[in-house]
C-alpha positions, 0 to 999 in steps of 0.5 A: 500500500505504501510502495513509494516509501518502500522504494525510497527505503530500498534506494536509501539502503543501496546508497549506504555501503554498510546497509547494502548487504540488507537489500535482499530483504526488500524482494523477500518482503514482496513475497509476503504481500500476498498473505495480506489479502483477505477472502472477502476481497478477491479482486485485490489479490490479483492487483496486489500480486501483480504489484508485488511481482513488479516491485520484486523485479525492480528490486532485483534489477537494481541489485543486479545493476549495483553488483554489475557496477561493483564488479566492473569497478573491481575489474578496472582497478585490477587492470590498472594495478596489473598495468602498474606492475608490468610497467 
């Protein structure tokens, strides 16, 4: 129900290096959203399921981008160090 605040908290979690290790909690929380539905409101189940799946995919994509950037930075640094040793 509060997806904007949830997304903002995720971005803040990724920005802080000490907190980024906890970023996996956000996609895991999305799996619990379906248990928030009630039998008396079946029309909400599909909407909440779609929204939680899209949030989960967005979180995983952002985490993959962060990992890719980090690995690229490490590889660049290793290449620089290798060039310095060979020179």
